Every structure is written in structure tokens, then in C-alpha cells.
N, CA and C atoms of all chains as a GROMACS GRO file, in nm:
protein
  600
    1MET      N    1  11.380  11.454  11.385
    1MET     CA    2  11.287  11.473  11.273
    1MET      C    3  11.308  11.615  11.219
    2ASN      N    4  11.314  11.627  11.086
    2ASN     CA    5  11.335  11.753  11.021
    2ASN      C    6  11.208  11.796  10.948
    3ARG      N    7  11.108  11.840  11.028
    3ARG     CA    8  10.977  11.870  10.970
    3ARG      C    9  10.985  11.982  10.866
    4PHE      N   10  10.888  11.983  10.777
    4PHE     CA   11  10.876  12.084  10.673
    4PHE      C   12  10.733  12.138  10.676
    5GLY      N   13  10.721  12.271  10.672
    5GLY     CA   14  10.586  12.328  10.675
    5GLY      C   15  10.571  12.437  10.570
    6MET      N   16  10.446  12.472  10.544
    6MET     CA   17  10.418  12.582  10.451
    6MET      C   18  10.288  12.650  10.491
    7ASN      N   19  10.286  12.781  10.477
    7ASN     CA   20  10.163  12.856  10.476
    7ASN      C   21  10.140  12.892  10.330
    8VAL      N   22  10.031  12.845  10.272
    8VAL     CA   23  10.005  12.871  10.129
    8VAL      C   24   9.879  12.957  10.118
    9LYS      N   25   9.897  13.073  10.051
    9LYS     CA   26   9.786  13.165  10.027
    9LYS      C   27   9.738  13.147   9.882
   10PHE      N   28   9.617  13.092   9.866
   10PHE     CA   29   9.557  13.079   9.734
   10PHE      C   30   9.460  13.195   9.714
   11THR      N   31   9.476  13.266   9.600
   11THR     CA   32   9.373  13.361   9.563
   11THR      C   33   9.291  13.299   9.450
   12ALA      N   34   9.163  13.282   9.476
   12ALA     CA   35   9.076  13.218   9.376
   12ALA      C   36   9.034  13.319   9.270
   13GLN      N   37   8.997  13.266   9.154
   13GLN     CA   38   8.934  13.352   9.054
   13GLN      C   39   8.804  13.406   9.117
   14PRO      N   40   8.757  13.525   9.075
   14PRO     CA   41   8.636  13.580   9.136
   14PRO      C   42   8.520  13.479   9.136
   15GLY      N   43   8.459  13.461   9.253
   15GLY     CA   44   8.343  13.373   9.265
   15GLY      C   45   8.376  13.225   9.275
   16GLN      N   46   8.507  13.191   9.275
   16GLN     CA   47   8.547  13.048   9.272
   16GLN      C   48   8.606  13.001   9.405
   17ARG      N   49   8.600  13.085   9.509
   17ARG     CA   50   8.664  13.046   9.632
   17ARG      C   51   8.610  12.914   9.689
   18ASP      N   52   8.478  12.904   9.696
   18ASP     CA   53   8.422  12.783   9.758
   18ASP      C   54   8.448  12.657   9.676
   19ALA      N   55   8.446  12.672   9.543
   19ALA     CA   56   8.474  12.554   9.459
   19ALA      C   57   8.620  12.511   9.481
   20LEU      N   58   8.710  12.610   9.490
   20LEU     CA   59   8.852  12.578   9.514
   20LEU      C   60   8.869  12.518   9.653
   21ALA      N   61   8.798  12.573   9.751
   21ALA     CA   62   8.809  12.518   9.890
   21ALA      C   63   8.765  12.372   9.891
   22ASP      N   64   8.662  12.338   9.817
   22ASP     CA   65   8.615  12.200   9.813
   22ASP      C   66   8.725  12.106   9.760
   23ILE      N   67   8.793  12.151   9.656
   23ILE     CA   68   8.902  12.069   9.598
   23ILE      C   69   9.014  12.051   9.702
   24LEU      N   70   9.049  12.160   9.772
   24LEU     CA   71   9.156  12.152   9.873
   24LEU      C   72   9.115  12.062   9.990
   25LEU      N   73   8.988  12.068  10.029
   25LEU     CA   74   8.938  11.979  10.135
   25LEU      C   75   8.942  11.834  10.087
   26GLY      N   76   8.915  11.812   9.958
   26GLY     CA   77   8.926  11.679   9.901
   26GLY      C   78   9.069  11.630   9.904
   27ALA      N   79   9.162  11.721   9.875
   27ALA     CA   80   9.305  11.685   9.879
   27ALA      C   81   9.341  11.647  10.022
   28ALA      N   82   9.289  11.718  10.118
   28ALA     CA   83   9.316  11.685  10.262
   28ALA      C   84   9.264  11.543  10.293
   29ASP      N   85   9.144  11.514  10.244
   29ASP     CA   86   9.088  11.380  10.267
   29ASP      C   87   9.178  11.271  10.207
   30ALA      N   88   9.230  11.300  10.088
   30ALA     CA   89   9.315  11.203  10.019
   30ALA      C   90   9.447  11.180  10.095
   31LEU      N   91   9.482  11.274  10.182
   31LEU     CA   92   9.606  11.262  10.260
   31LEU      C   93   9.584  11.192  10.394
   32ALA      N   94   9.459  11.152  10.421
   32ALA     CA   95   9.427  11.091  10.550
   32ALA      C   96   9.521  10.975  10.583
   33GLY      N   97   9.551  10.895  10.482
   33GLY     CA   98   9.633  10.774  10.505
   33GLY      C   99   9.782  10.799  10.488
   34VAL      N  100   9.820  10.923  10.457
   34VAL     CA  101   9.961  10.954  10.434
   34VAL      C  102  10.022  10.999  10.568
   35GLU      N  103  10.092  10.907  10.637
   35GLU     CA  104  10.139  10.936  10.773
   35GLU      C  105  10.234  11.054  10.779
   36ASP      N  106  10.313  11.068  10.673
   36ASP     CA  107  10.412  11.176  10.676
   36ASP      C  108  10.352  11.315  10.666
   37CYS      N  109  10.223  11.321  10.635
   37CYS     CA  110  10.154  11.449  10.634
   37CYS      C  111  10.084  11.465  10.769
   38GLU      N  112  10.131  11.554  10.852
   38GLU     CA  113  10.076  11.570  10.987
   38GLU      C  114   9.961  11.670  10.989
   39LEU      N  115   9.972  11.776  10.906
   39LEU     CA  116   9.867  11.877  10.901
   39LEU      C  117   9.844  11.918  10.757
   40TYR      N  118   9.716  11.931  10.721
   40TYR     CA  119   9.678  11.995  10.592
   40TYR      C  120   9.545  12.062  10.622
   41VAL      N  121   9.555  12.185  10.681
   41VAL     CA  122   9.437  12.253  10.732
   41VAL      C  123   9.397  12.364  10.636
   42VAL      N  124   9.269  12.368  10.600
   42VAL     CA  125   9.217  12.464  10.503
   42VAL      C  126   9.139  12.572  10.578
   43HIS      N  127   9.173  12.696  10.551
   43HIS     CA  128   9.104  12.808  10.613
   43HIS      C  129   9.056  12.902  10.503
   44VAL      N  130   8.949  12.976  10.526
   44VAL     CA  131   8.919  13.090  10.438
   44VAL      C  132   8.957  13.215  10.517
   45SER      N  133   8.991  13.320  10.441
   45SER     CA  134   9.031  13.444  10.505
   45SER      C  135   8.908  13.516  10.564
   46GLU      N  136   8.928  13.582  10.676
   46GLU     CA  137   8.818  13.660  10.734
   46GLU      C  138   8.812  13.797  10.669
   47THR      N  139   8.915  13.836  10.596
   47THR     CA  140   8.924  13.974  10.547
   47THR      C  141   8.931  13.984  10.394
   48GLU      N  142   8.971  13.876  10.324
   48GLU     CA  143   8.985  13.881  10.177
   48GLU      C  144   8.892  13.776  10.116
   49ALA      N  145   8.792  13.823  10.042
   49ALA     CA  146   8.681  13.734   9.999
   49ALA      C  147   8.726  13.617   9.910
   50ASP      N  148   8.833  13.636   9.831
   50ASP     CA  149   8.871  13.531   9.736
   50ASP      C  150   8.988  13.445   9.786
   51VAL      N  151   9.027  13.463   9.915
   51VAL     CA  152   9.150  13.400   9.964
   51VAL      C  153   9.125  13.279  10.051
   52ILE      N  154   9.204  13.174  10.023
   52ILE     CA  155   9.205  13.052  10.104
   52ILE      C  156   9.350  13.032  10.152
   53TRP      N  157   9.364  12.997  10.278
   53TRP     CA  158   9.497  12.966  10.332
   53TRP      C  159   9.501  12.816  10.363
   54VAL      N  160   9.613  12.755  10.335
   54VAL     CA  161   9.637  12.615  10.375
   54VAL      C  162   9.763  12.610  10.460
   55THR      N  163   9.750  12.549  10.577
   55THR     CA  164   9.868  12.525  10.663
   55THR      C  165   9.905  12.378  10.646
   56GLU      N  166  10.028  12.357  10.599
   56GLU     CA  167  10.077  12.219  10.582
   56GLU      C  168  10.194  12.192  10.674
   57VAL      N  169  10.196  12.070  10.733
   57VAL     CA  170  10.314  12.026  10.807
   57VAL      C  171  10.342  11.882  10.766
   58TRP      N  172  10.469  11.858  10.722
   58TRP     CA  173  10.513  11.728  10.677
   58TRP      C  174  10.632  11.680  10.759
   59ARG      N  175  10.648  11.549  10.773
   59ARG     CA  176  10.763  11.494  10.849
   59ARG      C  177  10.893  11.534  10.783
   60SER      N  178  10.895  11.560  10.651
   60SER     CA  179  11.016  11.600  10.584
   60SER      C  180  10.980  11.668  10.452
   61SER      N  181  11.075  11.744  10.395
   61SER     CA  182  11.047  11.808  10.266
   61SER      C  183  11.042  11.700  10.157
   62GLU      N  184  11.114  11.591  10.180
   62GLU     CA  185  11.109  11.481  10.082
   62GLU      C  186  10.969  11.421  10.077
   63ALA      N  187  10.906  11.407  10.191
   63ALA     CA  188  10.772  11.350  10.197
   63ALA      C  189  10.674  11.442  10.124
   64HIS      N  190  10.695  11.573  10.145
   64HIS     CA  191  10.609  11.669  10.075
   64HIS      C  192  10.628  11.656   9.924
   65ALA      N  193  10.753  11.654   9.881
   65ALA     CA  194  10.784  11.645   9.737
   65ALA      C  195  10.724  11.517   9.678
   66ALA      N  196  10.736  11.406   9.752
   66ALA     CA  197  10.684  11.278   9.701
   66ALA      C  198  10.532  11.284   9.683
   67SER      N  199  10.466  11.360   9.770
   67SER     CA  200  10.317  11.365   9.762
   67SER      C  201  10.271  11.428   9.632
   68LEU      N  202  10.359  11.516   9.574
   68LEU     CA  203  10.319  11.585   9.452
   68LEU      C  204  10.311  11.488   9.335
   69SER      N  205  10.369  11.370   9.351
   69SER     CA  206  10.364  11.273   9.239
   69SER      C  207  10.250  11.171   9.256
   70LEU      N  208  10.173  11.182   9.366
   70LEU     CA  209  10.056  11.095   9.383
   70LEU      C  210   9.950  11.128   9.279
   71GLU      N  211   9.884  11.022   9.229
   71GLU     CA  212   9.780  11.046   9.126
   71GLU      C  213   9.671  11.140   9.176
   72GLU      N  214   9.627  11.118   9.304
   72GLU     CA  215   9.519  11.203   9.358
   72GLU      C  216   9.563  11.349   9.364
   73THR      N  217   9.691  11.371   9.400
   73THR     CA  218   9.741  11.507   9.412
   73THR      C  219   9.744  11.573   9.274
   74LYS      N  220   9.797  11.498   9.176
   74LYS     CA  221   9.807  11.553   9.040
   74LYS      C  222   9.666  11.584   8.985
   75ALA      N  223   9.571  11.496   9.014
   75ALA     CA  224   9.434  11.518   8.965
   75ALA      C  225   9.374  11.641   9.031
   76ALA      N  226   9.399  11.658   9.162
   76ALA     CA  227   9.344  11.773   9.235
   76ALA      C  228   9.404  11.902   9.179
   77ILE      N  229   9.533  11.900   9.152
   77ILE     CA  230   9.600  12.019   9.098
   77ILE      C  231   9.539  12.055   8.960
   78GLN      N  232   9.515  11.954   8.880
   78GLN     CA  233   9.452  11.976   8.748
   78GLN      C  234   9.316  12.046   8.763
   79ARG      N  235   9.236  11.992   8.856
   79ARG     CA  236   9.101  12.050   8.876
   79ARG      C  237   9.110  12.192   8.934
   80ALA      N  238   9.211  12.215   9.017
   80ALA     CA  239   9.219  12.344   9.086
   80ALA      C  240   9.274  12.455   8.997
   81MET      N  241   9.366  12.422   8.908
   81MET     CA  242   9.439  12.527   8.832
   81MET      C  243   9.348  12.633   8.770
   82PRO      N  244   9.240  12.595   8.701
   82PRO     CA  245   9.158  12.698   8.636
   82PRO      C  246   9.089  12.792   8.737
   83LEU      N  247   9.082  12.751   8.863
   83LEU     CA  248   9.011  12.831   8.964
   83LEU      C  249   9.106  12.925   9.040
   84ILE      N  250   9.237  12.913   9.013
   84ILE     CA  251   9.339  12.986   9.091
   84ILE      C  252   9.388  13.110   9.016
   85ALA      N  253   9.384  13.224   9.081
   85ALA     CA  254   9.437  13.349   9.024
   85ALA      C  255   9.578  13.375   9.074
   86GLY      N  256   9.611  13.321   9.194
   86GLY     CA  257   9.746  13.343   9.249
   86GLY      C  258   9.777  13.249   9.363
   87VAL      N  259   9.907  13.218   9.381
   87VAL     CA  260   9.952  13.133   9.491
   87VAL      C  261  10.078  13.196   9.550
   88GLU      N  262  10.081  13.210   9.683
   88GLU     CA  263  10.201  13.257   9.750
   88GLU      C  264  10.232  13.160   9.864
   89SER      N  265  10.352  13.105   9.866
   89SER     CA  266  10.388  13.008   9.970
   89SER      C  267  10.496  13.064  10.060
   90THR      N  268  10.482  13.043  10.190
   90THR     CA  269  10.587  13.076  10.287
   90THR      C  270  10.637  12.944  10.344
   91LYS      N  271  10.767  12.916  10.324
   91LYS     CA  272  10.824  12.792  10.378
   91LYS      C  273  10.854  12.807  10.526
   92LEU      N  274  10.822  12.706  10.602
   92LEU     CA  275  10.836  12.710  10.749
   92LEU      C  276  10.910  12.587  10.797
   93LYS      N  277  10.969  12.601  10.917
   93LYS     CA  278  11.027  12.484  10.983
   93LYS      C  279  10.952  12.466  11.114
   94PRO      N  280  10.854  12.375  11.116
   94PRO     CA  281  10.777  12.353  11.241
   94PRO      C  282  10.868  12.301  11.350
   95ILE      N  283  10.861  12.361  11.469
   95ILE     CA  284  10.952  12.316  11.577
   95ILE      C  285  10.875  12.258  11.697
   96GLY      N  286  10.743  12.262  11.689
   96GLY     CA  287  10.669  12.200  11.799
   96GLY      C  288  10.538  12.271  11.825
   97GLY      N  289  10.474  12.235  11.938
   97GLY     CA  290  10.349  12.301  11.975
   97GLY      C  291  10.236  12.200  11.985
   98LYS      N  292  10.116  12.251  12.008
   98LYS     CA  293   9.997  12.168  12.025
   98LYS      C  294   9.939  12.134  11.889
   99GLY      N  295   9.919  12.004  11.869
   99GLY     CA  296   9.859  11.960  11.744
   99GLY      C  297   9.950  11.887  11.652
  100LEU      N  298  10.080  11.885  11.692
  100LEU     CA  299  10.174  11.804  11.612
  100LEU      C  300  10.202  11.673  11.686
  101MET      N  301   7.998  12.426  11.445
  101MET     CA  302   8.116  12.485  11.515
  101MET      C  303   8.167  12.602  11.430
  102ASN      N  304   8.196  12.714  11.494
  102ASN     CA  305   8.242  12.832  11.426
  102ASN      C  306   8.390  12.857  11.463
  103ARG      N  307   8.480  12.775  11.407
  103ARG     CA  308   8.620  12.783  11.445
  103ARG      C  309   8.681  12.919  11.415
  104PHE      N  310   8.786  12.948  11.490
  104PHE     CA  311   8.860  13.073  11.473
  104PHE      C  312   9.006  13.037  11.458
  105GLY      N  313   9.074  13.098  11.360
  105GLY     CA  314   9.214  13.066  11.344
  105GLY      C  315   9.298  13.193  11.322
  106MET      N  316   9.426  13.180  11.338
  106MET     CA  317   9.517  13.292  11.311
  106MET      C  318   9.654  13.239  11.263
  107ASN      N  319   9.710  13.309  11.169
  107ASN     CA  320   9.851  13.296  11.137
  107ASN      C  321   9.918  13.418  11.199
  108VAL      N  322  10.008  13.396  11.294
  108VAL     CA  323  10.071  13.509  11.362
  108VAL      C  324  10.221  13.511  11.327
  109LYS      N  325  10.266  13.622  11.272
  109LYS     CA  326  10.409  13.638  11.239
  109LYS      C  327  10.474  13.724  11.347
  110PHE      N  328  10.563  13.662  11.427
  110PHE     CA  329  10.639  13.735  11.528
  110PHE      C  330  10.779  13.766  11.470
  111THR      N  331  10.820  13.891  11.476
  111THR     CA  332  10.957  13.926  11.445
  111THR      C  333  11.027  13.949  11.577
  112ALA      N  334  11.130  13.871  11.605
  112ALA     CA  335  11.201  13.883  11.732
  112ALA      C  336  11.304  13.995  11.721
  113GLN      N  337  11.341  14.048  11.838
  113GLN     CA  338  11.455  14.140  11.843
  113GLN      C  339  11.576  14.062  11.795
  114PRO      N  340  11.674  14.130  11.736
  114PRO     CA  341  11.793  14.060  11.684
  114PRO      C  342  11.854  13.964  11.787
  115GLY      N  343  11.875  13.838  11.746
  115GLY     CA  344  11.938  13.739  11.835
  115GLY      C  345  11.846  13.679  11.938
  116GLN      N  346  11.718  13.718  11.938
  116GLN     CA  347  11.623  13.669  12.043
  116GLN      C  348  11.524  13.566  11.990
  117ARG      N  349  11.541  13.522  11.865
  117ARG     CA  350  11.439  13.432  11.809
  117ARG      C  351  11.422  13.304  11.890
  118ASP      N  352  11.531  13.240  11.922
  118ASP     CA  353  11.520  13.111  11.993
  118ASP      C  354  11.464  13.128  12.133
  119ALA      N  355  11.501  13.237  12.200
  119ALA     CA  356  11.445  13.261  12.334
  119ALA      C  357  11.293  13.284  12.325
  120LEU      N  358  11.253  13.359  12.220
  120LEU     CA  359  11.108  13.384  12.202
  120LEU      C  360  11.037  13.254  12.164
  121ALA      N  361  11.101  13.173  12.080
  121ALA     CA  362  11.040  13.044  12.039
  121ALA      C  363  11.017  12.956  12.163
  122ASP      N  364  11.112  12.957  12.255
  122ASP     CA  365  11.097  12.875  12.377
  122ASP      C  366  10.975  12.919  12.458
  123ILE      N  367  10.954  13.050  12.467
  123ILE     CA  368  10.837  13.100  12.540
  123ILE      C  369  10.708  13.056  12.472
  124LEU      N  370  10.707  13.064  12.336
  124LEU     CA  371  10.586  13.026  12.262
  124LEU      C  372  10.560  12.876  12.273
  125LEU      N  373  10.667  12.795  12.272
  125LEU     CA  374  10.650  12.653  12.291
  125LEU      C  375  10.598  12.624  12.432
  126GLY      N  376  10.642  12.704  12.528
  126GLY     CA  377  10.592  12.690  12.665
  126GLY      C  378  10.442  12.725  12.671
  127ALA      N  379  10.404  12.828  12.595
  127ALA     CA  380  10.262  12.866  12.589
  127ALA      C  381  10.180  12.750  12.530
  128ALA      N  382  10.237  12.686  12.428
  128ALA     CA  383  10.169  12.571  12.366
  128ALA      C  384  10.151  12.459  12.468
  129ASP      N  385  10.255  12.433  12.546
  129ASP     CA  386  10.244  12.328  12.651
  129ASP      C  387  10.133  12.362  12.750
  130ALA      N  388  10.125  12.490  12.787
  130ALA     CA  389  10.024  12.534  12.885
  130ALA      C  390   9.883  12.516  12.830
  131LEU      N  391   9.870  12.506  12.696
  131LEU     CA  392   9.738  12.491  12.635
  131LEU      C  393   9.701  12.345  12.616
  132ALA      N  394   9.790  12.254  12.659
  132ALA     CA  395   9.765  12.112  12.638
  132ALA      C  396   9.627  12.070  12.689
  133GLY      N  397   9.589  12.125  12.806
  133GLY     CA  398   9.462  12.082  12.867
  133GLY      C  399   9.344  12.169  12.826
  134VAL      N  400   9.369  12.268  12.736
  134VAL     CA  401   9.260  12.358  12.695
  134VAL      C  402   9.195  12.299  12.569
  135GLU      N  403   9.081  12.228  12.587
  135GLU     CA  404   9.022  12.154  12.475
  135GLU      C  405   8.986  12.243  12.359
  136ASP      N  406   8.944  12.367  12.391
  136ASP     CA  407   8.897  12.457  12.284
  136ASP      C  408   9.011  12.504  12.192
  137CYS      N  409   9.134  12.480  12.236
  137CYS     CA  410   9.248  12.511  12.150
  137CYS      C  411   9.287  12.384  12.074
  138GLU      N  412   9.262  12.381  11.945
  138GLU     CA  413   9.289  12.260  11.867
  138GLU      C  414   9.431  12.257  11.814
  139LEU      N  415   9.483  12.376  11.777
  139LEU     CA  416   9.619  12.385  11.723
  139LEU      C  417   9.687  12.508  11.779
  140TYR      N  418   9.814  12.489  11.819
  140TYR     CA  419   9.901  12.604  11.850
  140TYR      C  420  10.041  12.558  11.809
  141VAL      N  421  10.069  12.574  11.680
  141VAL     CA  422  10.191  12.517  11.620
  141VAL      C  423  10.292  12.628  11.598
  142VAL      N  424  10.414  12.604  11.643
  142VAL     CA  425  10.520  12.705  11.636
  142VAL      C  426  10.619  12.665  11.524
  143HIS      N  427  10.644  12.757  11.437
  143HIS     CA  428  10.739  12.733  11.326
  143HIS      C  429  10.843  12.846  11.328
  144VAL      N  430  10.964  12.816  11.279
  144VAL     CA  431  11.057  12.926  11.249
  144VAL      C  432  11.058  12.940  11.098
  145SER      N  433  11.088  13.060  11.052
  145SER     CA  434  11.090  13.087  10.908
  145SER      C  435  11.213  13.025  10.846
  146GLU      N  436  11.197  12.973  10.724
  146GLU     CA  437  11.312  12.919  10.653
  146GLU      C  438  11.391  13.031  10.584
  147THR      N  439  11.330  13.149  10.574
  147THR     CA  440  11.391  13.254  10.492
  147THR      C  441  11.421  13.383  10.570
  148GLU      N  442  11.357  13.403  10.688
  148GLU     CA  443  11.381  13.526  10.765
  148GLU      C  444  11.432  13.490  10.906
  149ALA      N  445  11.556  13.526  10.936
  149ALA     CA  446  11.627  13.474  11.054
  149ALA      C  447  11.560  13.509  11.186
  150ASP      N  448  11.490  13.623  11.193
  150ASP     CA  449  11.431  13.663  11.321
  150ASP      C  450  11.284  13.630  11.333
  151VAL      N  451  11.229  13.556  11.236
  151VAL     CA  452  11.083  13.540  11.231
  151VAL      C  453  11.037  13.403  11.280
  152ILE      N  454  10.929  13.408  11.362
  152ILE     CA  455  10.858  13.288  11.411
  152ILE      C  456  10.713  13.300  11.367
  153TRP      N  457  10.660  13.187  11.318
  153TRP     CA  458  10.517  13.186  11.281
  153TRP      C  459  10.442  13.094  11.380
  154VAL      N  460  10.325  13.136  11.420
  154VAL     CA  461  10.239  13.050  11.500
  154VAL      C  462  10.108  13.031  11.426
  155THR      N  463  10.067  12.907  11.410
  155THR     CA  464   9.934  12.874  11.352
  155THR      C  465   9.845  12.835  11.468
  156GLU      N  466   9.737  12.910  11.485
  156GLU     CA  467   9.642  12.880  11.593
  156GLU      C  468   9.507  12.844  11.536
  157VAL      N  469   9.445  12.742  11.596
  157VAL     CA  470   9.303  12.710  11.562
  157VAL      C  471   9.228  12.689  11.695
  158TRP      N  472   9.115  12.760  11.707
  158TRP     CA  473   9.035  12.752  11.829
  158TRP      C  474   8.890  12.713  11.792
  159ARG      N  475   8.821  12.654  11.886
  159ARG     CA  476   8.683  12.613  11.857
  159ARG      C  477   8.594  12.736  11.835
  160SER      N  478   8.635  12.850  11.893
  160SER     CA  479   8.557  12.975  11.871
  160SER      C  480   8.647  13.096  11.902
  161SER      N  481   8.606  13.210  11.854
  161SER     CA  482   8.684  13.332  11.886
  161SER      C  483   8.669  13.364  12.035
  162GLU      N  484   8.555  13.326  12.094
  162GLU     CA  485   8.536  13.348  12.237
  162GLU      C  486   8.639  13.267  12.319
  163ALA      N  487   8.661  13.145  12.276
  163ALA     CA  488   8.757  13.060  12.348
  163ALA      C  489   8.896  13.120  12.338
  164HIS      N  490   8.930  13.173  12.219
  164HIS     CA  491   9.059  13.237  12.204
  164HIS      C  492   9.070  13.356  12.296
  165ALA      N  493   8.964  13.442  12.297
  165ALA     CA  494   8.967  13.563  12.380
  165ALA      C  495   8.981  13.526  12.530
  166ALA      N  496   8.909  13.420  12.570
  166ALA     CA  497   8.913  13.378  12.711
  166ALA      C  498   9.054  13.334  12.749
  167SER      N  499   9.127  13.273  12.653
  167SER     CA  500   9.261  13.222  12.686
  167SER      C  501   9.356  13.336  12.723
  168LEU      N  502   9.327  13.453  12.670
  168LEU     CA  503   9.417  13.567  12.695
  168LEU      C  504   9.410  13.612  12.841
  169SER      N  505   9.306  13.566  12.912
  169SER     CA  506   9.296  13.607  13.052
  169SER      C  507   9.352  13.498  13.146
  170LEU      N  508   9.401  13.386  13.092
  170LEU     CA  509   9.462  13.284  13.176
  170LEU      C  510   9.593  13.337  13.234
  171GLU      N  511   9.621  13.303  13.358
  171GLU     CA  512   9.743  13.352  13.423
  171GLU      C  513   9.868  13.311  13.344
  172GLU      N  514   9.869  13.182  13.298
  172GLU     CA  515   9.989  13.135  13.223
  172GLU      C  516  10.007  13.217  13.096
  173THR      N  517   9.895  13.250  13.030
  173THR     CA  518   9.905  13.326  12.905
  173THR      C  519   9.958  13.466  12.933
  174LYS      N  520   9.902  13.529  13.036
  174LYS     CA  521   9.947  13.665  13.072
  174LYS      C  522  10.094  13.664  13.110
  175ALA      N  523  10.137  13.563  13.183
  175ALA     CA  524  10.277  13.554  13.224
  175ALA      C  525  10.366  13.536  13.100
  176ALA      N  526  10.324  13.452  13.008
  176ALA     CA  527  10.405  13.426  12.887
  176ALA      C  528  10.415  13.553  12.806
  177ILE      N  529  10.304  13.629  12.793
  177ILE     CA  530  10.308  13.754  12.718
  177ILE      C  531  10.404  13.853  12.782
  178GLN      N  532  10.403  13.860  12.915
  178GLN     CA  533  10.496  13.946  12.988
  178GLN      C  534  10.641  13.912  12.956
  179ARG      N  535  10.671  13.781  12.958
  179ARG     CA  536  10.810  13.738  12.931
  179ARG      C  537  10.849  13.764  12.786
  180ALA      N  538  10.750  13.750  12.698
  180ALA     CA  539  10.782  13.759  12.555
  180ALA      C  540  10.796  13.904  12.506
  181MET      N  541  10.721  13.995  12.564
  181MET     CA  542  10.716  14.134  12.511
  181MET      C  543  10.854  14.195  12.482
  182PRO      N  544  10.950  14.186  12.578
  182PRO     CA  545  11.080  14.252  12.551
  182PRO      C  546  11.155  14.189  12.433
  183LEU      N  547  11.117  14.068  12.396
  183LEU     CA  548  11.190  13.998  12.288
  183LEU      C  549  11.129  14.021  12.150
  184ILE      N  550  11.016  14.091  12.147
  184ILE     CA  551  10.937  14.106  12.024
  184ILE      C  552  10.960  14.242  11.958
  185ALA      N  553  10.996  14.242  11.830
  185ALA     CA  554  11.014  14.366  11.755
  185ALA      C  555  10.887  14.396  11.674
  186GLY      N  556  10.809  14.293  11.641
  186GLY     CA  557  10.688  14.316  11.562
  186GLY      C  558  10.596  14.196  11.561
  187VAL      N  559  10.466  14.221  11.546
  187VAL     CA  560  10.367  14.112  11.539
  187VAL      C  561  10.268  14.146  11.427
  188GLU      N  562  10.242  14.050  11.339
  188GLU     CA  563  10.142  14.067  11.235
  188GLU      C  564  10.048  13.946  11.239
  189SER      N  565   9.919  13.968  11.254
  189SER     CA  566   9.826  13.854  11.262
  189SER      C  567   9.731  13.855  11.143
  190THR      N  568   9.707  13.739  11.089
  190THR     CA  569   9.607  13.722  10.984
  190THR      C  570   9.494  13.634  11.041
  191LYS      N  571   9.373  13.691  11.046
  191LYS     CA  572   9.261  13.614  11.100
  191LYS      C  573   9.209  13.519  10.994
  192LEU      N  574   9.180  13.396  11.039
  192LEU     CA  575   9.136  13.292  10.946
  192LEU      C  576   9.009  13.225  11.000
  193LYS      N  577   8.938  13.161  10.907
  193LYS     CA  578   8.823  13.079  10.946
  193LYS      C  579   8.852  12.935  10.900
  194PRO      N  580   8.903  12.853  10.992
  194PRO     CA  581   8.933  12.714  10.953
  194PRO      C  582   8.807  12.639  10.910
  195ILE      N  583   8.812  12.572  10.795
  195ILE     CA  584   8.689  12.504  10.749
  195ILE      C  585   8.708  12.354  10.740
  196GLY      N  586   8.829  12.306  10.770
  196GLY     CA  587   8.845  12.160  10.771
  196GLY      C  588   8.984  12.120  10.731
  197GLY      N  589   9.001  11.989  10.705
  197GLY     CA  590   9.130  11.938  10.661
  197GLY      C  591   9.187  11.838  10.759
  198LYS      N  592   9.310  11.795  10.731
  198LYS     CA  593   9.378  11.693  10.811
  198LYS      C  594   9.445  11.759  10.930
  199GLY      N  595   9.412  11.710  11.049
  199GLY     CA  596   9.476  11.761  11.170
  199GLY      C  597   9.381  11.836  11.261
  200LEU      N  598   9.258  11.858  11.213
  200LEU     CA  599   9.159  11.922  11.301
  200LEU      C  600   9.068  11.815  11.357
   0.00000   0.00000   0.00000
């Protein structure tokens, strides 16, 4: 298996962190039935008030790419865009551990 | 529940990434029976040759702190120290998502 992972740092517009977090949690719910998505964990930063981190792990980069064409994903991105001031992604190759 | 999370970036000494990754995967195995540890996922970076990322999620910061006093954890840290050139941790507050 050639897993694909990402650490994504979202910076919300001022005062919009919780609204953005709700959308990301909704996106996670929508992925419940998507087997190729192993992790989509939403965190808020303990040190930066407007920052949300998402840890994603997918069975493959193709599975991740395919998810971006799902209607629910596209709708979530539409709703989220106005609330986002910045996005930084770190690509990862998950190799194992507890929770996969 | 007041979960505690961390994104930890380990920079290995040159040529020691895989040896360090093995120790971290061993640490993850040792946490299999520790219920308060929900995630301990080991990734290698897709862009930085000496970098390993660990995503940790714990039921509480107290549970995380207590794990540092486990004999297996202390032994793993001892083995890992000579292989580590740098460590950067980002504290997170996991709020939900797929995989928790």
C-alpha cells in the first residue's frame, strides 16, 4: 500500500475559526463511508487563535485526488473559501503506527 | 473529553532517518495497549530526506505526560536521542473528525 498523507494548516479569517472548523468537521463526516480515507482529523491550534490543523491519511494519492471531485467535497470547499485567509500543506508518506 | 494532540517534526542525523523511524514505529507498537493514546502515526516527509513526522492524539495531556514515564518510552527515547538532529513540536487540540 502506498499511503498518502498531509498536514494542512488553515488560517481562518479573523473570528471565523469555529465556523471553518464546523465545515471541516462536516467534511470529515462526509468521508465516513469513503474507505480509502483512513484519517481526517481536525485540530485547533493551542497557540494560534485563527489556526486549524487537519491531519489526513489516504490509501493512495489517487484516492485523495478523486475525493476532490465528490459533490460534498466541492460544496464544502465553496462554503469554506470565504472563511480562509491562508492554507499551507505538508505532504507526508505515512509508514505506520497506532491508529492506521 | 479534553483531548491533547501534537504534530512532531523529527530531523534525523544524516542517513539515520530509517533507523529513527523504526524506533518510533516500535514506540507506536508499545502504545497498542495504552487506551488513552488514540493516535501515534509515523510519516516520512515527501520533500525533506531526513524528516519524520509523528501525529499524536491523546485523551488528555495528563495521559501523554504519564506515558513519558513508561519504561518502554524511556528506553525508546534513549535509543532515539543519538539519531536526532532536531525536534519541533506543535501542540494541538483535536476536536473531532474521521479516525478518532
